[in-house]
N, C-alpha and C positions, 0 to 999 in steps of 0.2 A: 650388358648387365639385363640380370634377371628380374630386378626389382627396378623399377624406373623412376626416377627421385621426383617427388609434387612438385610442379611450376610453384613458383613461388605467385604468387598475386601479382598485379600490377598495381604500381603506388599509389596510382589514384584510388584505385579500391579502399586503401586504407582509409581514406578519409569519410569512406559513404555511412560507417556506424557515429563517427562523431560528429558528421554531418547532422545524423537525425538526433543526438546528441544536445548538439546544440539547438535545435530546433524545441527539444523538448523547454528546454532553459530557457529558450523566445517565448514560448508562450506561458511560463511560468512569470518572466515580468510582465507582460502582457495583462497575463488575471490580476497584475498585484495595481497596474494602471488603472485598470477597469475599475478596479473597487476600489481605487482614488475616487475615480470619477462616479461612485455609484452605481454600475454597470454591471451589478453583482450577477445576474445571470450568464450575461456574457464571459463574468471571469471564473466563472463555475467552468464552464464550459471549457474556456482554455485550458483549465486542469487534467479535466478528464481527456481534453485530446493530448496531452502532454504525457497522461498515463499510458495511452497506449503509444506512444511514440516510444518511452522509458522499453515497454515489453519490448520494441522492435528493434533496438538499435540494437541488444545481445544478441538476437537470433542472428541479425545479418551478418553482425561480425563472428558467429559461427560460422554460419553459412559458408563465407568468404574464406574462411579460415583467416580474417584479421583482427583477432581479441589481443589485445596488448595489456602490461599493466597500466599503460599513460591512458589507457581508454576506460578500466574499471574505476579509475581515480576522479576521470571527468565525470563520466556520468556519477558518481556519488558527491560531485559540486553540481550540478544540473539537476540533481537528485533533492538536493537542499533549498536550489532556489526554487523549482516549482512545487515541491511538496513541501516543506517545511516552512519556507519566507510567503508564498504566496498564500496559502491555506491561512498562516496567522493574522497577516493583512485582511485576508479578506475577513475573517469575522471580527475583528477591528470593526472595520469602515461598517460591516453591517450589524452588530448588536452589542459586543464588546465593550465600546466606547462610552457604552451609557454608565459604565463600573465606573470612569475616570481609569486612577491609578490602578484598582485591583482587577480590571480590563487589558490593560497595557500588562502586567504582572501575568495574567492568564496567559494573552497569546503568546509572549516570550515565553513563557513555559513548555509551550506546543511546539516553539520552534527552535528551543535549546536543547530539548528532548530530542528532536528528528535530527540535530547535528550530531547528539553522542549513540545515538541509537547506527545510523552510517558508519561513527569512526566506530563502534564496536564490530562490525560487519564489517567492513575493513579488515579488521586486524583477526578474527576469529573465524571466515570462514576457510578454512585449512581445519579446525579445531573443530565443526561443525557439519554433521553430516546432513546430506538436500532433501530430505524427506520432510523435514520442520524449519523456520524459520525459529529464534529464539527472539522474543517479542516482536510486537506488531511493525511490521513493514513502511517503512513510510509514505511509498505509493496508495497500499490498503489508509494510512489513517490518513489522507490529503483527501481521498476520494469519499471516505466519511465523511468528512465536511463541507465537502460539497454534496454531496446525495444528501445533507441535513438542509442546507439550506435548499433546496426544492422541496425537500420533503414538508417544510416548515410552511411552504406557503398553501397547504394543504388546511393547515390548523383554524378552528372556526375564531370568529373575532375573539371571546372568550381566551382562549391562550396568549393573544398577541403580549398581551402585558406580562408573562411570565418565558418566552421566546429568549428573551435575554439571558433568563438564569438557564435555559436549557443550554444556549451556547456558550455558556461557562461553564457548565459542568464536560459539555465534549470537549471544548479547547483542554480543560487540565486533564480527564481521563481519558485522552487519546495519545495524549504525551507521555503519561505514567505507562500506559500499554506500550507505549515503543520502546519504553526503556528497561522492562519490565522480564521477567525470566519465563513468560508465561508459550507454550508454544505453538505454533501456527502454522498447518498444511501450508508446504509453498508450490504444491504441482508442479515440481520438477522432476517427480519419480512419476513414471504411465504405464507401471507395472497394473495396478488396477486398471485403469481407464484400456490397457490393451485386452487385457483381458475379460473385461463386459463393453464391447464395442457396443452392440444396440441399446444396451440401458444405459452408457454415458452419452451416444446421440440423442435420444427419450428424453433424458433428463435437461441436455441442455435447449433443445427445440423450444421443452415447456419451460423452464428459466426465460429463453429468449421472448416465448410470447406471452410470459407477465409482463417483463418488464418495456416492451413496445406498447402494451397495451397501457399498463400506468406505470410510466417509469419514471414518474416522483415518486410515489409508493414503494414502489417494489425494487426503485435502486436501494434505497437505503436500507431497504429492510434486508436486503441480500448482504450488504454492508454492516448489520447489525449482529448476524447470522452467523454471518464470518469471525466476527469478534467474540461472539458468547461461544461457538463454538471451540475458537481456542483457550478459552477459561474451563468449558468443561473438559475437555481433554485434560489439560493439567491440574487441576485439583480437585477433578471425579475420575474419569476413565485410568489417568495415570498412578494414583494411586494405587486404586483398585488391582490395577494389572502388579504393582511391585509385592503388593501384599499379599495376589496369589503364587508370584514368582520365589518370594521368600518362603512360603507354608510347601513349595513344591520340594527349594532345595534342602530344606531342615532335614536334621535325621529323622525318622520316624519313631516312635518311643514305642516299646514292645507292648 
């Protein structure tokens, strides 16, 4: 035969992406345990490592040709634990319990919006392009919460009394962004990166140096820039492009 059939992956290979997904979910569960114990920085680190695992399992599945519908659904359940429930529990134990029932409601809004975000993503994947996410991705939401916890440790003593209010606004605000129609760049299309490899490498090294030098500051700053970038693109750049397109398509008057 001229065309050789592709070898099917060994059965054990199918387990590898799901094992990574399970590790991601375990880290989310471990984060909740540590949050209850008051070990907030350890809880934050568990969520960050879980985010790395979440980015790795899909890549491994594609490289080993073992992607499956089961893996997609299992990954969503793991994301709900690691980036939905774990950050909500972290916020409650860290600051939101100050507000009593209001704090419970704010933490639940974050977790529930994360679940709705994942459900919408699962049913709309085929209808939405790969360049953008519709709504803030739940891993980005979880990382924003985590980096804010680290960032808040830099606050002067004068701001300690208002930190719970910042946490309250963050919990509700990030939750709303996850179920919004705001568009966020997905980094799944690499045409720009391939067209400008040197610029991309220099930018990456520059950002890496900033994060390594002051991780508590620049970690949250990068998350804030990503969130702000989606808002600016959706409400400023995209409407302007649409107006220019309409003017270009409209018939010219004599």
